[in-house]
C-alpha positions in Angstrom: 0.1 0.0 -0.1 2.9 2.3 0.7 4.5 1.7 -2.7 1.4 2.6 -4.5 1.2 6.0 -2.7 4.7 6.7 -3.5 4.2 5.8 -7.2 1.0 8.1 -7.4 2.9 10.9 -5.6 5.8 10.6 -8.2 3.3 10.6 -11.1 1.5 13.6 -9.8 4.8 15.5 -9.4 5.8 14.7 -12.9 2.3 15.7 -14.2 2.3 18.9 -12.3 5.8 19.9 -13.4 5.2 19.1 -17.2 1.7 20.5 -17.0 2.9 23.9 -15.6 5.7 24.0 -18.3 3.2 23.2 -21.1 0.7 25.7 -20.0 3.4 28.4 -19.8 4.4 27.5 -23.4 0.9 27.7 -24.6 -0.2 30.9 -23.1 2.8 33.0 -22.6 3.8 35.1 -25.6 7.5 34.9 -26.1 9.3 38.1 -27.4 12.7 38.4 -28.9 14.5 41.1 -27.2 18.3 41.6 -27.0 18.1 42.9 -23.4 16.7 39.5 -22.2 20.1 38.0 -22.9 21.9 40.5 -20.9 23.0 40.3 -17.2 20.8 42.3 -14.8 22.1 44.0 -11.8 20.2 46.2 -9.7 18.7 48.2 -12.6 22.2 49.5 -13.5 23.2 48.8 -17.2 25.8 46.3 -17.3 29.4 47.1 -18.4 31.5 44.6 -20.0 31.2 40.8 -20.1 29.0 39.0 -17.5 31.6 36.3 -17.5 33.8 37.8 -14.9 36.3 35.7 -13.0 35.9 35.5 -9.2 38.6 34.7 -6.8 38.4 31.1 -5.7 38.6 32.3 -2.0 35.0 33.1 -2.1 34.0 29.6 -3.1 36.3 28.1 -0.5 34.9 30.2 2.2 31.3 29.2 1.2 32.1 25.5 0.9 33.8 25.7 4.6 30.7 27.4 5.9 28.5 24.7 4.6 30.6 21.9 5.9 30.5 23.3 9.4 27.0 24.2 9.2 26.0 20.6 8.2 28.2 19.2 10.9 26.2 21.3 13.4 23.2 19.4 12.4 24.8 16.2 13.5 25.7 17.7 16.8 22.1 18.8 17.6 20.9 15.3 18.8 23.9 15.1 21.2 23.1 18.4 22.7 19.4 17.3 23.1 20.5 14.2 25.0 23.0 16.3 27.2 20.3 18.8 28.0 17.8 16.2 29.0 20.1 14.1 31.1 22.4 16.6 32.4 26.1 16.5 32.9 28.3 14.4 30.4 29.1 11.8 33.1 25.4 11.0 33.5 25.2 10.8 29.7 27.9 8.1 29.7 25.8 6.2 32.1 22.5 6.5 30.1 23.7 6.6 26.5 26.9 4.6 26.9 30.6 4.9 26.3 30.4 4.4 22.6 28.3 7.5 22.2 30.8 9.5 24.2 33.8 8.0 22.2 31.8 8.9 18.8 31.3 12.4 19.7 34.9 12.9 20.7 36.0 11.4 17.5 33.5 13.7 15.6 34.8 16.7 17.4 38.5 15.7 16.7 37.7 15.2 13.0 35.9 18.6 12.9 38.8 20.2 14.7 41.4 18.8 12.3 39.2 20.0 9.3 39.2 23.6 10.8 43.1 23.4 11.4 43.6 22.3 7.8 41.4 25.0 6.4 43.1 27.6 8.6 46.6 26.3 7.6 45.6 26.6 3.9 44.5 30.2 4.5 40.8 29.4 3.3 39.4 31.3 6.3 41.1 34.6 5.4 38.8 37.0 3.8 40.0 38.5 0.6 
């Protein structure tokens, strides 16, 4: 019964997606205008090519932010358990030693990634 619902959901998603595109193609009048192909930036006419090269440091900074942000999601369940139970010593009694070892290894890997990024200069803003 669950698989049938999933198949119906997938078919409905495909039908709505292609249906919306098809309706837009039928009813929207397309115009050929050279300004449509130009880059738009805050209402100011663009000057030069829109294919400007950016420093790779911006991308590195963004990727490191995403990595640390996603890792924060994995730390949230641990924080909830610690808040419910109390001190980390009590957590070891309730959750167990493997959980404590896993979070220590997780923090170690996170810290090593931070040190590596700092050593490579990826955290320096340009």
